[in-house]
C-alpha positions as a printed Julia matrix, in Angstrom:
453×3 Matrix{Float64}:
  82.24  84.13  168.23
  85.61  85.88  167.98
  89.04  84.42  167.57
  91.34  84.66  170.57
  94.84  83.52  171.32
  95.05  80.39  173.38
  98.23  79.46  175.24
  98.64  75.7   175.04
 102.0   75.45  176.79
 103.29  72.28  178.4
 106.34  70.13  177.96
 105.23  68.63  174.66
 105.33  71.29  171.97
 106.84  74.68  171.42
 104.7   76.5   173.99
 103.93  79.3   171.53
 100.4   80.67  171.38
  98.0   79.19  168.88
  94.92  80.84  167.47
  91.73  79.01  168.3
  88.07  79.77  168.73
  87.05  79.52  172.37
  83.76  78.18  173.67
  81.48  80.85  175.1
  78.78  80.59  177.75
  75.78  79.25  175.81
  77.76  76.52  173.99
  79.36  75.62  177.35
  75.91  75.27  178.95
  74.68  73.08  176.1
  77.85  70.97  176.06
  77.56  70.5   179.84
  73.91  69.56  179.38
  74.92  66.8   176.98
  77.82  65.67  179.19
  75.41  65.19  182.09
  72.05  64.45  180.53
  71.22  64.83  176.87
  67.49  64.71  177.57
  64.8   62.45  179.03
  66.17  59.41  177.19
  67.16  56.85  179.83
  64.59  57.95  182.42
  62.13  55.24  181.42
  63.79  52.65  183.65
  63.3   54.9   186.69
  59.55  55.05  186.0
  59.31  51.35  185.26
  61.27  50.34  188.35
  59.78  52.76  190.9
  56.51  54.18  189.56
  55.65  57.82  188.86
  55.53  59.19  192.39
  58.83  57.7   193.51
  60.45  58.55  190.16
  59.47  62.2   190.51
  60.77  62.25  194.09
  64.09  60.76  192.99
  64.51  63.26  190.15
  63.85  66.17  192.53
  65.87  64.94  195.52
  68.95  63.44  193.88
  70.15  66.85  192.59
  70.08  68.22  196.16
  72.42  65.54  197.51
  74.39  64.74  194.34
  74.34  67.46  191.67
  74.34  70.6   193.86
  77.3   69.57  196.08
  79.25  68.43  193.03
  78.51  71.68  191.18
  79.69  73.72  194.18
  82.94  71.75  194.34
  83.48  72.17  190.59
  82.66  75.87  190.77
  85.47  76.45  193.27
  88.13  74.24  191.71
  87.4   75.09  188.07
  87.66  78.82  188.74
  90.74  78.48  190.97
  92.61  76.1   188.62
  91.26  76.66  185.07
  93.7   74.3   183.36
  93.37  71.82  180.5
  92.71  68.45  182.08
  90.34  69.85  184.72
  89.79  67.45  187.61
  93.03  65.59  186.83
  94.92  68.85  187.42
  93.03  69.53  190.66
  93.91  66.18  192.21
  97.49  66.28  190.92
  98.06  69.73  192.4
  96.51  68.77  195.73
  98.05  65.32  196.24
 100.8   64.82  193.68
 101.27  62.97  190.38
 100.41  59.49  191.72
  96.9   60.5   192.8
  96.48  62.68  189.73
  97.22  59.62  187.62
  94.7   57.55  189.6
  92.06  60.24  189.1
  92.57  60.19  185.35
  92.79  56.38  185.26
  89.48  55.95  187.1
  87.76  58.57  184.94
  89.0   57.07  181.69
  88.15  53.54  182.84
  84.63  54.7   183.73
  84.37  56.38  180.35
  84.95  53.07  178.56
  81.66  51.83  180.02
  79.82  55.17  180.12
  80.5   56.0   176.48
  79.15  52.65  175.33
  75.75  53.48  176.84
  74.84  56.2   174.32
  75.22  54.21  171.08
  73.43  51.34  172.88
  70.52  53.6   173.85
  70.31  54.93  170.3
  69.96  51.43  168.87
  67.31  50.56  171.48
  65.25  53.58  170.42
  65.59  52.92  166.74
  64.47  49.32  167.22
  61.0   50.58  168.2
  60.28  51.82  164.67
  62.82  50.05  162.46
  63.89  46.76  164.1
  65.37  45.49  160.85
  67.97  48.29  161.04
  69.18  47.31  164.52
  69.6   43.55  164.35
  72.91  41.74  163.94
  75.73  43.54  162.19
  73.5   46.54  161.38
  73.18  47.43  165.06
  76.93  47.19  165.52
  77.44  49.34  162.44
  75.17  52.05  163.84
  77.02  52.09  167.16
  80.4   52.3   165.45
  79.11  55.1   163.22
  78.36  57.25  166.28
  81.91  56.7   167.56
  83.4   57.58  164.17
  81.23  60.67  163.58
  82.03  62.05  167.04
  85.76  61.52  166.57
  85.67  63.32  163.2
  83.56  66.16  164.63
  85.93  66.64  167.56
  88.87  67.01  165.24
  87.24  70.28  164.14
  87.75  71.79  167.6
  85.94  72.71  170.82
  84.03  75.63  169.33
  82.56  73.38  166.64
  81.42  70.87  169.26
  79.91  73.67  171.36
  77.95  75.18  168.47
  76.77  71.72  167.46
  75.62  71.07  171.03
  73.42  74.19  170.95
  71.74  73.08  167.73
  71.35  69.44  168.72
  69.89  70.4   172.1
  67.19  72.47  170.43
  66.33  69.75  167.91
  66.46  66.8   170.33
  64.13  68.5   172.82
  61.55  69.66  170.25
  59.53  66.37  170.22
  59.22  66.54  174.01
  57.98  70.13  173.81
  55.27  68.83  171.46
  54.57  65.86  173.75
  54.14  68.13  176.79
  51.96  70.5   174.78
  49.71  67.66  173.63
  49.39  66.38  177.2
  48.37  69.83  178.45
  45.92  70.33  175.57
  44.28  66.94  176.1
  44.09  67.49  179.81
  42.37  70.84  179.36
  39.85  69.47  176.86
  39.37  65.85  177.95
  40.43  65.97  181.58
  43.56  64.72  183.28
  43.56  61.01  184.12
  46.79  60.54  186.06
  48.24  57.07  186.39
  48.62  55.54  189.83
  51.48  57.19  191.68
  52.53  54.0   193.42
  55.21  51.6   192.26
  54.51  48.79  189.78
  54.05  45.21  190.97
  57.79  44.51  190.84
  59.58  47.3   192.73
  63.29  47.94  192.24
  63.95  51.17  194.1
  67.69  50.51  194.29
  67.86  50.05  190.54
  65.82  53.21  190.0
  68.18  55.2   192.23
  71.21  53.9   190.34
  69.7   55.04  187.04
  68.83  58.43  188.59
  72.41  58.86  189.83
  73.73  57.96  186.39
  71.38  60.47  184.76
  72.7   63.23  187.05
  76.42  62.46  186.96
  79.19  64.02  184.89
  79.17  67.65  186.02
  82.96  67.65  186.31
  83.48  66.63  182.69
  83.22  70.19  181.41
  86.24  71.17  183.53
  88.76  69.39  181.29
  88.48  71.97  178.49
  89.17  75.04  180.64
  91.76  76.53  178.27
  89.25  76.26  175.43
  86.53  78.23  177.28
  86.09  81.98  177.16
  86.59  83.58  180.62
  86.4   80.27  182.55
  86.46  81.91  186.01
  83.17  83.65  185.19
  81.5   81.15  182.87
  81.98  77.85  184.72
  79.81  78.68  187.78
  77.14  80.18  185.52
  77.19  77.15  183.23
  76.82  74.82  186.24
  73.77  76.74  187.5
  71.93  77.02  184.18
  72.67  73.48  183.04
  71.47  72.11  186.4
  68.15  73.93  186.03
  67.85  72.81  182.41
  68.48  69.15  183.25
  65.93  69.14  186.09
  63.24  70.66  183.85
  64.03  68.31  180.97
  63.64  65.33  183.31
  60.57  66.28  185.34
  58.3   67.98  182.77
  58.01  65.05  180.31
  57.57  62.65  183.23
  54.71  64.8   184.57
  53.12  64.86  181.11
  52.93  61.07  180.66
  51.9   60.67  184.31
  48.99  63.07  183.81
  47.86  61.19  180.7
  47.44  57.95  182.62
  50.1   55.86  180.85
  50.87  52.93  183.14
  54.32  52.9   184.73
  54.73  49.19  183.88
  54.93  50.15  180.2
  58.18  52.06  180.72
  61.61  50.61  180.0
  64.5   51.89  177.88
  63.05  53.24  174.64
  59.45  53.6   175.87
  59.3   57.33  175.08
  58.65  56.21  171.51
  55.55  54.31  172.61
  54.36  57.22  174.78
  54.79  59.62  171.84
  52.77  57.29  169.6
  49.92  57.2   172.14
  49.8   60.98  172.47
  50.73  62.17  168.98
  50.67  59.22  166.61
  53.35  57.76  164.4
  54.75  61.12  163.35
  55.64  62.15  166.88
  57.0   58.67  167.61
  59.31  58.94  164.6
  60.39  62.41  165.75
  61.31  61.01  169.17
  63.42  58.3   167.51
  65.22  60.79  165.29
  65.73  63.17  168.22
  67.04  60.23  170.24
  69.66  59.59  167.6
  70.77  63.22  167.83
  70.73  62.96  171.63
  73.03  59.95  171.59
  75.34  61.64  169.12
  75.3   64.94  171.03
  76.13  63.27  174.35
  78.86  61.09  172.86
  80.25  64.08  170.97
  80.39  66.37  174.03
  81.95  63.69  176.23
  84.54  62.96  173.56
  85.54  66.63  173.77
  85.88  66.38  177.54
  87.49  63.01  178.09
  90.11  63.16  175.35
  91.75  66.09  177.16
  92.74  63.78  180.03
  95.31  61.64  178.13
  96.53  64.83  176.47
  97.16  66.58  179.8
  98.75  63.44  181.24
 101.08  63.18  178.24
 102.19  66.78  178.76
 103.11  65.81  182.34
 104.97  62.69  181.24
 102.34  60.35  182.72
 101.11  58.99  179.39
 102.8   58.15  176.07
 104.13  61.22  174.29
 102.09  60.33  171.22
  98.94  61.43  173.05
 100.28  65.0   173.34
 100.23  65.48  169.56
  97.68  67.95  168.3
  96.45  69.62  165.16
  96.98  73.27  164.28
  93.62  74.08  165.9
  94.85  72.62  169.22
  92.85  69.39  169.09
  94.79  66.4   170.57
  94.12  64.17  167.56
  96.03  61.14  168.86
  94.08  61.16  172.11
  90.78  61.46  170.21
  91.58  58.43  168.05
  92.94  56.25  170.88
  89.97  57.01  173.16
  87.52  56.35  170.33
  89.04  52.93  169.78
  88.8   52.1   173.48
  85.15  53.15  173.62
  84.3   51.09  170.57
  85.63  47.95  172.28
  83.03  48.18  175.09
  79.94  48.35  172.88
  78.87  44.8   173.73
  77.98  45.36  177.4
  74.34  45.47  178.49
  72.77  48.75  179.66
  72.4   47.67  183.3
  75.96  46.36  183.63
  77.33  49.5   182.06
  75.62  51.7   184.66
  76.84  49.61  187.62
  80.49  49.57  186.52
  80.38  53.2   185.45
  79.02  54.38  188.8
  81.61  52.46  190.81
  84.6   53.8   188.85
  83.23  57.31  188.42
  82.27  57.43  192.11
  85.84  56.69  193.18
  87.18  59.49  190.98
  84.56  61.92  192.31
  85.55  61.19  195.92
  89.16  62.08  195.03
  87.93  65.44  193.72
  86.17  66.22  197.01
  89.35  65.23  198.88
  91.34  67.58  196.61
  88.95  70.41  197.52
  89.74  69.95  201.22
  93.48  69.41  200.76
  93.84  72.56  198.66
  91.96  74.57  201.29
  94.6   73.42  203.82
  97.73  73.59  201.65
  96.92  76.67  199.58
  94.63  78.91  201.65
  95.77  81.97  199.67
  94.94  80.45  196.28
  92.74  82.86  194.32
  89.23  81.39  194.36
  86.79  83.57  192.39
  84.06  81.23  193.6
  84.15  79.43  196.95
  82.02  76.72  198.5
  80.21  78.62  201.29
  80.72  77.79  204.96
  84.5   77.86  205.2
  86.35  74.61  205.88
  83.24  73.01  207.37
  81.38  73.72  204.15
  84.19  72.21  202.08
  83.98  69.03  204.15
  80.19  68.76  204.36
  79.67  69.34  200.64
  81.18  65.93  199.91
  79.06  63.95  202.39
  75.96  63.51  200.25
  77.75  62.31  197.1
  79.99  59.99  199.13
  77.0   58.36  200.85
  75.25  57.89  197.5
  78.4   56.36  196.01
  78.51  53.96  198.94
  74.91  53.02  198.22
  75.77  52.45  194.57
  78.49  50.02  195.64
  76.02  48.12  197.81
  73.31  48.09  195.13
  75.71  46.74  192.49
  76.67  43.73  194.61
  74.47  41.36  192.59
  75.62  42.4   189.1
  77.9   40.01  187.24
  80.33  40.67  184.37
  81.22  37.36  182.76
  82.1   35.12  185.7
  83.03  37.98  188.03
  80.82  40.12  190.26
  80.61  43.65  188.86
  82.23  45.09  192.02
  85.18  42.72  191.72
  85.51  43.53  188.03
  85.43  47.29  188.76
  87.93  46.84  191.62
  90.33  45.03  189.31
  90.04  47.78  186.72
  90.56  50.5   189.33
  93.34  48.55  191.06
  95.27  48.38  187.82
  95.85  52.13  188.11
  98.81  51.94  190.53
 100.36  49.21  188.39
  99.98  51.33  185.26
 101.51  54.3   187.09
 104.49  52.2   188.16
 105.06  50.94  184.63
 104.83  54.47  183.28
 107.41  55.73  185.77
 109.75  52.85  184.96
 109.41  53.54  181.25
 110.06  57.23  181.78
 113.16  56.51  183.89
 114.58  54.17  181.24
 113.96  56.71  178.52
 115.88  59.31  180.51
 118.99  57.1   180.77
């Protein structure tokens, strides 16, 4: 990987070029993979809630109505506006600073709940083989360690995170390669004994769909580091394509393997890959799945830290966040934003897995809708904007591409109606968090006006 000059620009700083190592295609694919997926970890609830047949159908159909349209939208906007801050910049350019601020606010608010999922999942996995390490203060210490390690790693720069993502992806998937190989070998020698394809006794198809949507969301996260990517106009569409194919294979192949081996769907809940590995390969493979799960949680948290910390940085450059957040190291890393975001994510570590997904989907869904609106608005306002990649079908295609994700977001809102956070329904809680965005924008504008006097 060669060193190239990166123009950081903006109102905060000298605007002179800094030397930094840019992320190339393979690290971008692997970082996107972790931002979206990170592996089969988390799929167990889909199997346990819906059964093998319905779970496989969800994992094959959801990308068609959720991931593909989102990837097409990102492909156009990321290549047309390859700026640091990604989707925040798209919405701001299309609809002005108020809506740009709301886009960033919703995304950062969703991240508070999304980022808490990965340390939580790691502890759940580890509890299957070493419960004494995950109880009480030890579990909290492990979660906080993931936050701290990711913050320190990100201070080394985007290229370091990208290279680490390549290595962690290879290591974290290796136990599942063994698991699939064992399933095929046993099937060839002992015969395949597939489990029943129907749902378990207690069916929760809505819950399974919510988990599937969560496992396929986050494609836009890679857009926020555009200035740290080599040749973004060429590499973003390619990264979207290859990471989509990788995620689908990583989800469906292990599911097919345990299905073919006859493991009952009722046995699957968060962390059950450890039990499946023990049945197929013994304690050694189970331990490998746990260790790979720890790397998976770290890799996902690490990649998302890279992405999400660029939002406060870009907002600070535009005067929509405290100037402190625009401070960066010599390698271009916005260190203040990394530390502030890490602190915010650490504060949400006490939420349960299910509540995290519900709140995350509601807030993330609202921000995603704004991105699809920005796609249409920019087609109208800036028809001559250079778009190296375009959503096919003209204006009709730009409109239709957002229908599937919007319908699924609406379903997520309906499905989350029964969740409760404290004494409040989850939807009310999420609405209050999202509704605080205009208030925060107003306070920021007032503060900026007073500072200018």
